[in-house]
KOLMI-522724 format. One line per 4 residues: their letters; for each residue x, y, z of N, C-alpha, C. Coordinates in steps of 0.02 Angstrom, whole numbers. Atoms other than C-alpha are relative to their C-alpha. Last residue first. Layout:
<mitis>
a	X,Y,Z,X,Y,Z,X,Y,Z; ...
</mitis>
This chain:
<mitis>
plfg	46,42,57,1692,-4946,-2028,-63,52,-15; 85,40,-30,1805,-4821,-1902,-38,-48,-81; -37,37,-38,2033,-4807,-1935,-85,-18,33; -18,79,-49,2001,-4788,-2079,0,-49,51
aerk	-41,18,-15,2042,-4606,-2106,30,-98,12; -20,-13,70,1894,-4575,-2220,78,-40,36; 29,66,52,1802,-4654,-2073,53,-11,-78; -8,78,-37,1910,-4546,-1919,0,-66,-72
srne	-81,53,34,1891,-4434,-2032,36,-24,21; -29,-6,95,1703,-4408,-2071,81,-26,39; 47,70,4,1695,-4454,-1845,18,18,-81; -54,78,-19,1796,-4318,-1823,-28,-59,-7
qata	-50,-49,32,1680,-4175,-1915,40,-65,27; 8,40,55,1529,-4255,-1837,67,-21,-25; 11,82,-17,1600,-4244,-1652,14,-43,-72; -64,21,13,1662,-4042,-1720,5,-92,32
knaa	-30,-49,54,1483,-3996,-1777,82,-68,19; -12,38,49,1425,-4069,-1625,49,-15,-56; -16,85,12,1508,-3967,-1538,-12,-62,-5; -86,-23,46,1487,-3824,-1647,0,-57,60
ikwr	8,1,92,1280,-3854,-1590,66,-32,-9; 28,71,3,1302,-3869,-1420,23,-41,-67; -50,41,-34,1382,-3723,-1376,6,-56,-27; -70,27,82,1272,-3643,-1512,40,-34,60
reak	54,53,79,1121,-3723,-1415,66,33,-15; 5,81,-23,1217,-3665,-1234,-20,-31,-82; -87,25,-22,1270,-3488,-1283,4,-77,-20; -37,-26,92,1058,-3447,-1362,78,-23,-7
sqsd	34,46,70,1016,-3526,-1196,-2,5,-57; -31,62,-15,1123,-3398,-1101,3,-58,-26; -71,10,11,1077,-3247,-1197,32,-52,0; -4,57,86,897,-3317,-1170,50,11,-17
saqk	-3,13,-2,927,-3266,-956,18,-27,-118; -91,63,-42,1024,-3149,-960,-14,-64,-47; -60,-21,40,874,-3063,-1071,47,-21,5; 6,46,44,748,-3133,-943,45,-8,-77
qnsa	2,81,-24,821,-3057,-811,-1,-46,-33; -61,40,-32,831,-2897,-901,23,-81,41; -50,38,89,667,-2920,-925,66,26,-19; 8,54,45,618,-2943,-767,12,-20,-55
ktra	-34,78,-51,713,-2802,-673,-34,-52,-42; -89,-14,29,643,-2688,-816,32,-47,20; 13,32,34,439,-2743,-741,111,5,-53; 44,76,-30,488,-2725,-569,37,-25,-87
vsra	-48,19,-24,579,-2526,-609,-10,-109,1; -41,-24,57,407,-2489,-718,89,-44,23; 71,82,61,273,-2601,-586,60,27,-50; -38,90,-39,399,-2489,-439,-46,-49,-54
krea	-68,7,0,400,-2317,-535,0,-74,23; -20,30,70,195,-2364,-563,60,5,-12; 23,67,-22,171,-2365,-372,8,-26,-79; -78,37,-48,272,-2213,-334,-19,-82,-9
dnam	-70,-14,39,171,-2118,-450,29,-42,-7; -1,18,64,-1,-2195,-372,80,-11,-62; 8,87,3,46,-2163,-218,-9,-36,-55; -55,25,2,116,-1993,-281,-16,-66,56
igeq	-32,-5,24,-71,-1947,-340,70,-30,8; 9,29,46,-155,-2015,-184,43,-12,-62; 0,24,-1,-91,-1883,-96,19,-76,-33; -87,1,-6,-120,-1765,-171,65,-69,19
aern	-16,-1,65,-308,-1800,-180,98,-6,-38; 19,95,29,-288,-1840,4,12,-20,-74; -58,44,-25,-217,-1661,16,-4,-66,-32; -58,8,24,-346,-1597,-93,45,-25,0
kmka	-19,21,104,-471,-1670,-4,59,13,-22; -1,52,-7,-426,-1600,158,15,-54,-67; -75,3,4,-403,-1420,87,25,-89,-9; -23,-11,73,-583,-1437,36,84,-28,-15
kqaa	25,43,21,-662,-1491,221,14,-44,-93; -23,19,-25,-566,-1365,285,14,-51,-18; -72,-23,4,-624,-1234,184,20,-79,41; -38,15,74,-787,-1311,219,57,-15,-27
itkr	5,61,-9,-782,-1317,399,11,-13,-74; -40,9,-8,-712,-1119,381,-17,-91,-4; -21,-17,31,-893,-1067,280,97,-46,25; 45,49,44,-1011,-1182,420,64,27,-60
rkta	-13,80,-37,-908,-1100,563,-50,-25,-62; -45,3,13,-927,-918,458,39,-57,17; 8,-15,91,-1140,-935,422,121,-28,2; 29,24,38,-1147,-1003,597,24,-6,-44
qekv	-26,77,-54,-1056,-886,689,-11,-39,-56; -55,-7,35,-1163,-744,551,66,-66,29; 17,28,58,-1311,-836,632,68,5,-47; -28,102,6,-1247,-836,789,-19,-18,-59
diah	-100,28,-21,-1203,-636,775,-22,-83,14; -71,-3,69,-1387,-599,690,82,-45,-3; 43,24,40,-1506,-675,822,65,2,-54; -15,86,-49,-1389,-618,986,-19,-30,-83
qrly	-98,8,59,-1425,-440,843,26,-58,63; -15,-63,56,-1612,-464,883,90,-20,-17; 46,9,11,-1632,-524,1063,20,-40,-68; 0,80,0,-1551,-409,1091,4,-41,-35
eerq	-87,-45,71,-1627,-282,1006,20,-60,36; -25,32,56,-1767,-388,1110,29,40,-66; -27,73,-5,-1700,-369,1265,-29,-21,-57; -52,17,-2,-1700,-178,1244,9,-68,11
kqlq	-2,-21,49,-1875,-154,1176,65,-39,-1; 12,29,51,-1914,-253,1310,19,-1,-31; -59,31,-9,-1812,-140,1460,-25,-58,-74; -44,-16,41,-1912,-3,1381,54,-72,-30
nved	17,8,72,-2089,-77,1385,76,24,-7; 22,36,11,-2048,-94,1578,-5,-37,-73; -67,33,-10,-1972,58,1630,-9,-80,-46; -46,-46,43,-2117,140,1529,68,-62,-10
evfr	25,23,70,-2254,27,1612,95,26,-10; -31,83,20,-2143,50,1762,-24,-11,-16; -72,26,-2,-2182,216,1754,38,-46,7; 13,-15,105,-2367,218,1701,111,21,-18
lhaa	-11,64,62,-2366,127,1869,6,22,-76; -45,51,-6,-2297,269,1966,-11,-53,-34; -47,-38,49,-2408,405,1864,57,-52,33; 23,-14,80,-2558,300,1932,54,14,-40
enkl	-3,80,23,-2498,243,2119,-24,19,-99; -61,48,-17,-2467,422,2114,25,-39,3; -33,-7,51,-2645,459,2045,62,-6,13; 28,12,28,-2720,384,2185,31,17,-82
hnqf	-26,100,-12,-2634,414,2318,6,-25,-79; -81,-21,39,-2673,613,2256,36,-64,7; -15,-20,54,-2824,540,2270,33,19,-26; 28,53,-6,-2831,486,2454,20,-24,-62
fegq	-61,36,-8,-2771,627,2482,-22,-39,5; -52,-23,31,-2914,750,2399,72,-75,28; -56,-68,-18,-3044,637,2473,60,17,-48; 7,-62,46,-3153,528,2379,23,57,17
lwek	42,29,92,-3111,391,2450,11,49,-41; -46,21,6,-3118,473,2643,22,-12,-119; -37,-72,-22,-3267,521,2618,54,12,-31; 43,-43,101,-3355,342,2554,76,51,26
iarg	-3,25,72,-3263,275,2719,41,18,-75; -75,1,-53,-3309,401,2836,55,-31,-57; 10,-95,51,-3511,359,2761,90,-2,-22; -7,13,83,-3451,183,2796,-10,45,-29
lldv	-80,-19,3,-3395,265,2981,-23,-50,-93; -42,-28,-2,-3562,310,3026,87,-5,-57; 17,-31,32,-3655,170,2990,30,44,-51; 0,27,9,-3586,79,3093,34,10,-61
qgsf	-108,-8,28,-3577,208,3205,-3,-63,-37; -63,-44,73,-3772,224,3189,62,21,-16; 66,21,54,-3859,164,3359,42,45,-65; 73,-25,12,-3675,157,3478,-49,-12,-61
mqgg	3,-31,-25,-3559,54,3521,-79,23,4; 5,-91,-47,-3562,-70,3381,-51,19,65; 56,-18,13,-3490,-234,3355,-7,68,19; 41,54,-30,-3322,-343,3344,-98,31,46
ivhe	18,-22,-64,-3252,-219,3261,-16,-18,49; -51,-31,-8,-3226,-316,3136,8,19,62; -44,94,10,-3380,-403,3118,68,19,21; 35,38,-48,-3487,-248,3115,66,-44,46
ilkt	-9,-55,-37,-3378,-167,2974,-9,-16,87; -72,-3,-40,-3409,-321,2913,40,26,25; 25,60,-18,-3591,-308,2908,59,-20,22; -11,-12,-99,-3545,-129,2852,-30,-51,33
nieg	28,78,-50,-3488,-198,2675,-22,41,72; -59,17,-80,-3460,-33,2588,-37,-48,36; 40,3,-43,-3487,-57,2386,24,23,91; 53,-67,-25,-3398,24,2242,-25,-10,74
hqni	68,-26,58,-3361,-121,2182,-36,37,-7; -36,24,68,-3272,-195,2342,-52,32,-60; 26,-36,37,-3244,-97,2498,-13,-34,-78; 35,-28,-20,-3220,-207,2655,-54,45,-82
tnih	62,77,-1,-3140,-358,2583,-71,33,11; 35,32,63,-3013,-217,2518,-61,-37,11; 58,-3,43,-3037,-147,2709,13,16,-81; 61,41,44,-2997,-277,2799,-23,57,-87
dvia	-40,81,62,-2824,-226,2858,-31,-5,-2; -27,-14,42,-2896,-42,2897,38,-63,-36; -15,-17,70,-3059,-112,2988,58,-1,-54; 61,64,39,-2950,-165,3098,-30,-7,-61
taqa	-40,-4,48,-2841,-20,3126,-25,-63,-34; -40,-33,88,-2982,80,3137,36,-61,-24; 35,29,13,-3032,-42,3307,12,49,-73; 45,71,-2,-2891,-42,3387,-51,-5,-69
tgff	-69,31,14,-2828,126,3359,2,-65,-9; -50,-26,-15,-2978,185,3465,14,-52,-70; -65,-3,47,-3177,169,3465,57,17,-13; 61,41,44,-3262,141,3618,20,12,-37
dspl	27,83,-39,-3126,192,3750,-57,-45,-34; -72,44,24,-3028,324,3581,-57,-51,73; 8,37,62,-3186,413,3610,28,-23,-3; -60,-37,86,-3151,489,3792,-28,-59,-41
fkpe	-79,75,6,-3268,443,3940,-17,32,-70; -42,41,-64,-3392,553,4041,35,-28,-44; 15,57,16,-3452,657,3880,40,-16,96; -45,23,-41,-3429,844,3918,-22,-55,28
pglt	-119,-19,-3,-3461,923,3733,25,-56,77; 32,-41,-41,-3640,794,3703,62,52,7; 12,-1,-103,-3690,619,3700,33,51,19; 43,45,-59,-3709,615,3528,-18,20,85
eyyf	62,-34,-2,-3616,786,3423,-52,-62,31; 24,-43,6,-3489,704,3514,-71,64,-10; 25,17,-87,-3487,524,3485,7,80,19; 77,4,-6,-3492,590,3308,-30,-27,54
lgfa	29,-52,19,-3335,710,3294,-85,-23,20; -9,-48,-59,-3240,571,3392,-58,70,-8; 48,20,-52,-3319,452,3264,0,45,41; 65,-24,0,-3252,558,3118,-39,-32,51
lelh	38,-59,22,-3074,578,3190,-78,16,-4; 12,-21,-69,-3056,403,3231,4,105,17; 91,58,-27,-3124,350,3041,43,4,72; 77,-25,17,-3012,499,2973,-17,-73,32
galh	-3,-78,-21,-2839,441,3080,-76,34,6; 22,30,-62,-2884,235,3004,3,53,50; 52,13,-12,-2872,307,2832,-68,-7,59; 48,-58,-7,-2712,427,2866,-59,-35,17
savv	36,-55,-45,-2631,274,2929,-35,50,7; 98,62,-45,-2694,144,2793,3,60,85; 97,2,45,-2609,284,2644,-30,-29,86; 31,-94,-42,-2459,312,2793,-48,1,-47
lpys	33,0,-62,-2445,102,2771,14,104,53; -38,-46,-43,-2455,108,2590,-26,1,72; -14,-114,16,-2621,42,2529,101,-26,40; -52,-8,54,-2620,-169,2488,-2,69,12
cdpk	5,-84,30,-2762,-199,2637,77,17,-30; -25,-7,56,-2774,-382,2632,1,54,-32; -16,-27,16,-2786,-475,2818,2,39,-67; -68,2,19,-2839,-640,2813,-17,62,-13
lhtf	-50,9,59,-3032,-670,2879,49,49,-3; -6,-89,-4,-3076,-748,3011,28,18,-60; -68,40,3,-3212,-903,2959,33,83,-11; -46,-68,23,-3349,-848,3064,44,-25,1
kkkr	-75,-44,-22,-3421,-1036,3082,-3,56,-26; -73,-18,57,-3591,-1081,3028,29,21,34; -20,-73,-8,-3752,-1118,3156,83,-32,-54; -82,24,-4,-3816,-1288,3098,11,84,34
vlvk	-23,-32,46,-3999,-1294,3070,76,-1,39; -78,-50,-34,-4106,-1402,3160,35,29,-61; -56,41,18,-4288,-1425,3056,82,28,39; 7,-68,14,-4451,-1337,3180,84,-23,-60
lsed	-65,55,43,-4581,-1451,3223,52,56,-61; -50,-6,-64,-4698,-1310,3289,81,-49,2; -26,-62,20,-4779,-1265,3112,39,-26,65; -8,-8,-98,-4853,-1455,3120,43,39,-20
kqis	-60,-26,-9,-4882,-1474,2927,-21,38,59; -37,-59,-18,-5059,-1573,2897,58,40,13; -74,15,-73,-5036,-1766,2817,-12,105,2; 51,-6,-49,-5178,-1752,2659,30,28,61
lpdk	51,-79,-8,-5054,-1723,2537,-53,-7,38; -8,-53,-34,-4991,-1883,2586,-5,64,-30; 37,-75,30,-5112,-2012,2537,45,36,22; 39,9,44,-5059,-2199,2525,-15,92,-25
wfah	-24,54,67,-4877,-2201,2590,-66,-4,-40; -55,-40,0,-4904,-2026,2744,35,-64,-70; 34,-87,34,-5084,-2082,2774,75,-5,-52; 64,-3,67,-5020,-2264,2795,1,55,-19
fndv	-32,6,68,-4874,-2207,2914,-39,-15,-64; -4,-54,44,-4986,-2108,3044,47,-13,-72; 58,-19,5,-4994,-2222,3176,-17,14,-75; 45,49,41,-4817,-2294,3152,-93,23,-15
tmqq	0,41,-76,-4746,-2117,3163,-43,-49,-35; 34,40,34,-4713,-1976,3000,6,-53,65; 76,19,-40,-4708,-1804,3080,1,-93,-1; -14,-6,-43,-4533,-1770,3018,-46,-38,66
insi	-16,63,-3,-4590,-1835,2846,31,10,98; 26,25,-71,-4673,-1685,2846,13,-73,10; 38,-73,-8,-4618,-1581,2700,-6,-25,93; -72,-14,-23,-4516,-1745,2634,-19,70,28
iada	-35,32,-60,-4676,-1829,2601,62,37,51; 6,5,-99,-4741,-1663,2551,-2,-73,30; -8,-56,-30,-4634,-1673,2408,-14,18,66; -38,16,-45,-4665,-1852,2395,22,55,5
eskk	-4,53,-46,-4830,-1829,2344,72,-7,28; 41,-8,-45,-4825,-1687,2206,7,-35,64; -29,-36,-33,-4683,-1780,2139,-46,47,44; 40,-49,-35,-4797,-1922,2097,50,47,35
cnsc	77,27,36,-4738,-2007,1935,-29,28,38; -32,-6,49,-4514,-1926,1963,-113,-5,-37; -23,-80,-1,-4537,-1949,2153,-27,34,-77; -35,-40,-1,-4619,-2134,2130,34,78,0
dcpp	28,-39,-63,-4785,-2231,2179,91,59,-23; -20,-15,-34,-4790,-2314,2000,0,47,44; -26,-73,-6,-4961,-2375,1975,74,27,20; 35,-74,-56,-4988,-2558,1996,37,72,-45
fnaa	-44,-39,-80,-4923,-2659,1845,-15,40,67; 70,-53,-36,-5071,-2732,1730,51,9,45; -4,62,-60,-4956,-2865,1635,-19,49,68; 42,77,4,-5006,-2761,1482,36,-42,63
aera	92,-14,0,-4970,-2584,1555,-30,-81,-26; 11,8,-65,-4782,-2663,1615,-68,-5,5; 28,108,-11,-4736,-2736,1448,-19,34,38; 46,38,17,-4788,-2538,1369,-20,-96,27
veaq	48,-44,-14,-4665,-2461,1485,-89,-29,-42; 35,44,-50,-4539,-2597,1450,-68,50,43; 15,42,3,-4547,-2526,1257,-12,-49,104; 46,-43,44,-4570,-2332,1271,-16,-96,15
yhpd	36,-34,-70,-4383,-2346,1419,-78,-8,-30; 28,58,-80,-4332,-2455,1283,-29,-10,43; 66,46,-31,-4350,-2348,1150,-7,-68,27; -60,81,-4,-4303,-2213,1237,-41,-36,-47
dfsm	22,34,94,-4444,-2048,1171,61,-61,27; 113,46,17,-4480,-2040,1363,6,14,-77; 39,-41,43,-4290,-1970,1388,-64,-59,6; 10,-81,0,-4154,-1977,1508,-48,7,-34
piyg	28,-53,46,-4123,-2195,1509,-19,87,22; 66,-48,-34,-4042,-2271,1635,18,48,-51; 12,-72,-1,-3915,-2399,1578,-58,30,14; -49,-12,-37,-3853,-2586,1577,-19,93,-9
vlnd	-9,-10,49,-3994,-2652,1466,95,25,2; 11,36,71,-4082,-2749,1583,72,32,-42; -9,80,-21,-4019,-2708,1747,-2,-51,-74; -72,-5,-17,-4019,-2541,1710,26,-66,-20
ltla	-36,-2,66,-4188,-2546,1619,81,-5,-9; -11,57,6,-4253,-2599,1782,20,9,-47; -42,79,-2,-4191,-2466,1839,-22,-75,7; -61,-12,-9,-4272,-2351,1743,31,-19,7
vqlc	-16,49,65,-4449,-2411,1735,80,18,-7; 1,37,27,-4442,-2372,1902,2,-66,-27; -48,-4,-25,-4396,-2216,1907,15,-72,1; 16,47,-81,-4521,-2161,1800,63,-33,16
vptl	65,82,7,-4438,-2055,1671,-9,-18,90; 56,-24,6,-4366,-1873,1714,-45,-36,-18; 69,23,63,-4191,-1905,1719,-50,27,39; 19,-59,75,-4079,-1821,1827,-53,-27,-36
alad	12,-77,-19,-4033,-1907,1999,-39,28,-49; 59,36,-24,-4042,-2087,1904,-19,63,38; 60,41,56,-3914,-2013,1781,-77,8,10; -2,-68,35,-3788,-1961,1913,-85,10,-43
mqtd	41,-26,-71,-3818,-2122,1997,-8,72,-28; 78,28,29,-3795,-2195,1809,9,51,69; 74,-24,54,-3632,-2079,1800,-62,-39,5; 32,-63,19,-3548,-2124,1952,-55,48,-39
egrl	47,-14,-62,-3585,-2301,1953,-17,32,-8; -50,36,-95,-3489,-2325,1801,-54,53,20; -39,46,-31,-3570,-2334,1614,23,-44,93; 32,24,-118,-3670,-2209,1592,-13,-28,-22
skdd	-57,7,-50,-3586,-2148,1414,-7,-10,65; -59,47,-13,-3700,-2221,1309,50,21,8; 27,72,-16,-3855,-2156,1354,80,-40,-8; -30,47,79,-3757,-1972,1349,-18,-71,39
cdtl	7,75,-6,-3788,-1839,1493,-12,-27,-68; -53,52,-23,-3731,-1690,1536,31,-63,-37; -61,-53,81,-3853,-1571,1424,39,-63,34; 15,44,75,-3992,-1675,1544,74,4,-41
snkg	78,3,38,-3898,-1576,1680,-35,-61,6; 58,-9,-39,-3765,-1620,1836,-59,47,-57; 28,14,4,-3644,-1759,1799,-78,44,10; 43,66,7,-3491,-1760,1897,-66,21,-58
nkre	-18,40,53,-3359,-1659,1920,-24,-48,-23; -41,8,9,-3425,-1616,2079,46,-11,-65; -75,33,-2,-3565,-1647,2110,62,16,-44; -25,-18,56,-3740,-1516,2111,86,-89,36
kemp	-18,-50,79,-3880,-1540,2197,10,5,-70; -76,-51,35,-3792,-1698,2292,-60,54,-57; -65,-24,52,-3940,-1845,2287,35,81,28; -3,-81,-28,-4054,-1923,2479,82,-7,-66
llai	-66,23,25,-4115,-2095,2405,18,87,8; 1,-82,39,-4292,-2116,2523,103,-11,-18; -84,5,-4,-4366,-2293,2502,29,80,6; -5,-28,14,-4570,-2288,2587,87,2,-1
ggng	-36,-35,-22,-4657,-2422,2623,37,56,-48; -37,-37,6,-4773,-2583,2603,44,57,14; 24,-63,-35,-4875,-2693,2684,42,74,-29; 44,-29,28,-4805,-2860,2614,-42,98,-1
grrc	84,-5,-36,-4714,-2901,2753,-56,-5,-49; -32,82,-27,-4536,-2882,2632,-77,-42,42; 61,10,22,-4600,-2686,2588,10,-95,19; 28,-49,-6,-4415,-2613,2630,-58,-42,-35
rgvm	12,11,-96,-4249,-2762,2656,-83,37,-42; 54,30,-18,-4286,-2712,2436,3,-40,60; 58,-11,-23,-4205,-2567,2461,-55,-18,-15; -23,-16,-59,-4032,-2639,2487,-68,26,9
qvia	-1,60,-48,-4078,-2734,2319,18,9,75; 38,48,9,-4107,-2598,2224,-3,-46,60; 34,-58,-35,-3956,-2494,2286,-66,-22,6; -31,-8,-64,-3844,-2630,2212,-56,25,54
spdg	21,33,15,-3944,-2621,2040,15,-39,72; 86,-18,-30,-3913,-2433,2079,-24,-89,-34; 44,49,21,-3699,-2476,2078,-89,-2,-10; 31,60,31,-3679,-2349,2206,-3,-25,-58
rgmh	-17,-6,95,-3677,-2170,2294,28,-99,1; -53,3,73,-3714,-2153,2450,-14,0,-11; -30,-62,-14,-3854,-2113,2632,82,-6,-58; -89,38,16,-3980,-2257,2569,53,42,5
iicr	-38,-56,38,-4134,-2214,2671,60,-31,-27; -60,27,14,-4270,-2370,2677,23,75,3; 0,-63,32,-4451,-2376,2779,116,-11,-9; 52,-45,19,-4554,-2497,2851,33,49,-67
vrkl	-25,-77,69,-4428,-2621,2860,-66,22,-6; 34,-62,-65,-4531,-2766,3017,7,89,-47; 80,21,39,-4515,-2934,2845,-23,98,59; 35,-67,-67,-4335,-2915,2891,-77,26,-42
nqgl	82,30,31,-4293,-3081,2748,-7,66,68; 30,0,-67,-4077,-3051,2749,-76,23,20; -14,51,-61,-3957,-3116,2643,-53,13,47; 2,48,50,-3926,-2947,2549,-38,-76,51
glvm	47,0,42,-3913,-2779,2618,-15,-65,-29; 113,8,-41,-3886,-2805,2787,-26,5,-52; -16,76,-52,-3677,-2819,2749,-76,-11,-2; 44,60,31,-3729,-2659,2639,21,-76,16
stsv	7,7,69,-3722,-2537,2788,3,-61,-14; -53,52,41,-3804,-2494,2903,59,14,-40; -25,-46,43,-3892,-2398,3036,32,-32,-16; -51,28,2,-4035,-2471,3107,55,35,-41
vpfv	-62,-19,52,-4174,-2377,3182,60,-32,32; 46,10,69,-4350,-2459,3278,54,5,-61; -41,-71,15,-4256,-2504,3454,-39,-12,-85; -19,-48,-49,-4341,-2653,3550,34,82,-35
gemy	45,-67,-24,-4475,-2706,3435,39,63,36; 55,-34,-37,-4441,-2874,3416,-40,41,30; -1,62,53,-4335,-2913,3235,-88,9,92; 47,-15,41,-4252,-2777,3311,-39,-7,-23
demn	35,-74,-34,-4201,-2838,3471,-36,10,-42; 29,25,-29,-4135,-3000,3377,-70,32,34; 54,0,28,-4049,-2907,3262,-90,-11,-3; 36,-61,32,-3948,-2814,3375,-74,-22,-46
lrkd	43,-42,-76,-3927,-2963,3495,-19,33,-37; 35,49,-9,-3840,-3076,3308,-87,32,49; 32,2,69,-3738,-2942,3266,-72,-24,12; 56,-69,-46,-3681,-2923,3458,-59,39,-61
ndet	54,13,-72,-3625,-3123,3456,-38,78,-14; 59,64,12,-3569,-3086,3296,-32,-6,48; -19,84,-44,-3451,-2957,3334,-31,-11,-11; 54,12,-37,-3488,-2780,3219,31,-93,24
cshf	-43,-1,-62,-3338,-2751,3112,-33,-27,56; -26,60,16,-3448,-2794,2953,72,-27,51; -35,-17,64,-3586,-2661,2987,44,-77,8; -38,94,29,-3713,-2678,3091,30,40,-63
hrif	-59,13,76,-3768,-2505,3202,-18,-61,-26; -67,75,-12,-3894,-2485,3344,32,13,-66; -38,0,46,-4035,-2327,3346,62,-65,19; 0,-5,49,-4166,-2327,3461,8,5,-61
kdep	97,1,43,-4184,-2366,3607,-19,6,-81; 29,-80,15,-3975,-2355,3643,-85,-78,-26; 76,50,-18,-3908,-2561,3680,-72,81,1; -2,29,24,-3717,-2488,3648,-90,-35,4
eyeh	26,53,-43,-3730,-2317,3695,-32,-96,-38; -71,33,-22,-3600,-2239,3587,-33,-37,55; -50,61,51,-3714,-2152,3465,46,-64,35; 35,71,-18,-3826,-2103,3623,45,-64,-62
lrtk	-57,47,-58,-3699,-1956,3636,-13,-85,-15; -58,13,41,-3822,-1833,3591,29,-60,36; -18,53,-48,-4008,-1880,3608,64,25,-12; 17,-32,-80,-4101,-1710,3533,34,-40,62
raen	50,21,-68,-4188,-1812,3410,44,50,68; 45,1,29,-4080,-1735,3257,-69,-1,60; 14,-47,10,-3935,-1740,3331,-23,44,25; 27,-13,-58,-3950,-1925,3379,4,89,4
vvkm	60,-6,-19,-3992,-1946,3212,-12,10,66; 57,-65,30,-3838,-1858,3149,-106,-17,27; -16,-35,-17,-3737,-1965,3256,-58,73,-11; 18,-34,-46,-3798,-2104,3194,22,69,44
vqlt	58,12,8,-3765,-2061,3045,-42,-8,75; 14,-44,28,-3587,-2035,3052,-90,28,2; 6,-62,-59,-3576,-2190,3151,-6,75,-11; 73,23,-27,-3658,-2293,2997,20,56,76
gnrs	43,-55,5,-3518,-2167,2888,-74,-20,37; 2,-89,-35,-3374,-2228,2981,-46,34,-17; -7,-13,-67,-3419,-2393,2938,-18,59,42; -80,29,-12,-3404,-2364,2729,-46,-17,120
gsyi	-57,15,59,-3566,-2321,2596,57,-40,55; -53,-30,4,-3726,-2295,2730,64,-43,-38; -82,22,-6,-3878,-2364,2767,68,37,-57; -22,-66,45,-4011,-2317,2850,68,-36,-20
ltsv	-86,38,31,-4135,-2477,2877,32,80,-6; -72,-59,68,-4293,-2387,2967,60,-42,14; -78,16,18,-4434,-2455,3077,1,9,-73; 8,42,64,-4566,-2306,3075,59,-65,8
mqea	-14,-34,78,-4553,-2208,3247,12,-63,-27; 29,-57,24,-4667,-2199,3397,10,11,-73; 76,52,24,-4607,-2348,3506,-35,34,-48; -3,32,37,-4461,-2226,3509,-67,-50,-37
ptyt	-27,24,-45,-4557,-2055,3551,56,-53,-61; 43,39,48,-4580,-1923,3403,11,-61,64; 49,4,42,-4621,-1771,3484,-7,-50,-29; 26,-7,5,-4483,-1792,3632,-72,34,-38
hpaf	-1,45,-45,-4366,-1875,3548,-75,28,48; -1,1,-92,-4366,-1727,3447,-53,-36,25; 23,-56,-51,-4408,-1752,3271,29,-34,57; 41,17,-75,-4303,-1848,3150,-6,53,32
irll	-11,46,-21,-4267,-1825,2934,-57,-42,67; 49,-24,33,-4232,-1649,2918,-28,-74,12; 18,-22,-58,-4075,-1675,3028,-76,1,-25; 80,41,-35,-4077,-1835,2910,13,66,74
ndas	51,7,37,-3962,-1732,2767,-64,-5,50; 45,-36,-15,-3844,-1710,2881,-81,3,-32; 55,29,-15,-3769,-1853,2820,-35,45,31; -1,-29,-82,-3590,-1753,2825,-76,-61,5
kltf	-44,20,-16,-3533,-1891,2668,2,52,46; -7,53,-44,-3687,-1870,2587,25,-22,20; -29,64,6,-3667,-1679,2576,-26,-50,11; -75,15,-3,-3812,-1557,2602,58,-64,-39
em	-30,-71,-49,-3946,-1474,2552,82,-10,10; -24,-2,-50,-4036,-1635,2457,48,63,5
</mitis>
């Protein structure tokens, strides 16, 4: 499809105006959206295509109504009753209506969104409940931003997320019926006819006598015919659309509604200096003046500035960069910025005048001066760059020298500290040795004094004992002792 899924503008080519297909002739359809806001957007686009604007705000519209989780319960019941009775043919709904409903009247399903393929199959399953056939449309964007947009982007092993599976479903060349079956069985969309799971499923369906598949990959020409002529689809010719869409002759009177593109106002992009821009504007005014007098004669009733003056010339100059791209003059843009041409050949004349001015002496001198200025600026930049490089080189040398000096200073301080610590250690050892020597001398003197006293006491005892013994001997000799 041509438009984004969020805009729902792809529905413009599906629904015909109400004068061509009245509500009672419209095929019973469910249009699924991914959100509540999406259901309202779908209704707006459908009514725009049918040229019944603002009918989306009519709660009892005879063509389309909405159904989602926030719809009041009584409204849900009444809408479903009216739908099943054929009061209106189209429901714009969210996934709320995708499960638990047995709507045998549905003949066409349109899914305007993305999601898990298995869930989409559940929603598409609302179609053909009556056993009388149906058509399911899944619009896909031609290219999704940051998505997988070609077969080379797809790898079966990586197709596990909802977005990647939907991208694969849009790109795969294999039968969509088999692909969706395999998505339920093995969890991915096959991207090649050589896929072993695909071949096994095809063989199984053939052995079980499945009817031929009618998907857009198996019957591409029929699918293209349905999309091309779908505005003509009614209750009366639906069977032909379903069984033999190639037999439907296109009604050339039906035209797909095309939105008018809003022209975005361009921002001024002139890069010329004021003097150069003013010279170009004056050149354009002069060129138009000559053209004006050549066209209307030497004595026209109005002045050239009444049709092309300073305002129009300035408007062209303001957008000169866009007008003059790659040496080509955009005459359509010239016509737009001046509000349209007043005389036949005026825009072509202005385009030629711009080319003449671009090739003229004034603009060429401006280019030379600009080139000289650019060379001067480049030379200055190069010189500053060299100075900066020299400064950085010298700065690196200075930093290196300072680092070396700091390392030497730190090493000297460490060596001095080590020497001081060593000297202090030596002095401490000497003092300790002296203290130990004094202590040993004192202990030795004390020991000698103690030994001398002990010897004196022993000698005194010995002498006392000798004196006592002598006295006893003398007494025995004298007869005083026995």
